[in-house]
C-alpha positions in Angstrom: 57.3 -30.2 4.0 55.7 -33.0 2.7 52.1 -33.7 3.2 51.2 -36.7 4.7 49.6 -39.7 2.4 47.7 -42.5 4.2 44.9 -44.6 4.8 43.2 -40.9 5.9 43.6 -39.3 2.9 43.2 -42.1 0.7 40.1 -44.6 2.0 37.9 -41.2 4.1 38.2 -39.0 1.2 38.1 -41.0 -1.8 35.0 -42.8 -0.1 32.8 -39.2 0.6 33.8 -38.4 -3.1 33.0 -41.7 -4.5 29.2 -41.3 -2.5 28.8 -37.7 -3.5 29.9 -38.5 -7.5 27.3 -41.6 -7.3 24.6 -39.0 -5.8 23.7 -40.5 -2.7 21.8 -38.6 -0.7 24.4 -36.2 1.5 22.8 -37.1 4.7 23.3 -40.6 4.2 27.0 -39.8 3.4 27.1 -38.2 6.7 26.0 -40.8 8.6 28.4 -43.5 7.3 31.2 -41.4 7.3 29.9 -40.3 10.9 30.2 -36.7 10.8 27.9 -34.4 13.4 28.0 -31.9 10.6 27.2 -31.7 7.1 30.0 -29.3 6.7 32.6 -31.9 7.4 31.1 -34.1 4.8 31.1 -31.7 2.3 34.7 -30.9 3.2 35.6 -34.7 2.6 33.7 -34.7 -0.5 35.3 -32.2 -2.7 32.8 -31.8 -5.3 34.2 -31.8 -8.9 34.1 -30.2 -12.0 31.9 -33.1 -14.2 29.2 -32.7 -11.2 29.6 -29.1 -11.6 28.9 -28.7 -15.0 25.9 -31.5 -14.8 24.4 -29.0 -12.1 24.9 -25.7 -14.4 23.1 -28.3 -17.4 20.0 -28.6 -15.3 19.7 -24.9 -14.7 20.0 -24.3 -18.0 17.5 -26.8 -19.0 14.9 -25.2 -16.6 16.0 -21.6 -17.5 16.4 -21.7 -21.3 13.9 -22.7 -24.2 15.6 -25.8 -26.0 15.6 -23.5 -28.9 17.7 -20.6 -27.7 20.2 -23.4 -26.2 21.7 -24.5 -29.4 22.3 -21.0 -31.3 24.1 -20.1 -27.4 26.1 -23.0 -27.5 27.2 -22.8 -30.6 28.6 -19.0 -30.4 30.1 -20.1 -26.9 32.4 -23.1 -29.2 33.1 -19.9 -31.8 34.4 -17.9 -28.9 36.8 -20.7 -27.6 38.2 -21.2 -30.9 
């Protein structure tokens, strides 16, 4: 079975993703998309890996002092290779 592809997927999903990637206020995106519930707006926005990584970095900056973060990153890179 082939999923439908058209304006709805291309237009609405892309618009929501673009606005959320640009860090627009979710309430504003909800209003633009004319969704009654925030759940639907978040469904359409498909959070991406880049945004998730940026959020994780912000948490790390607040919780872990800078002096400790660099050695941790070096160890992570060594484990990956």
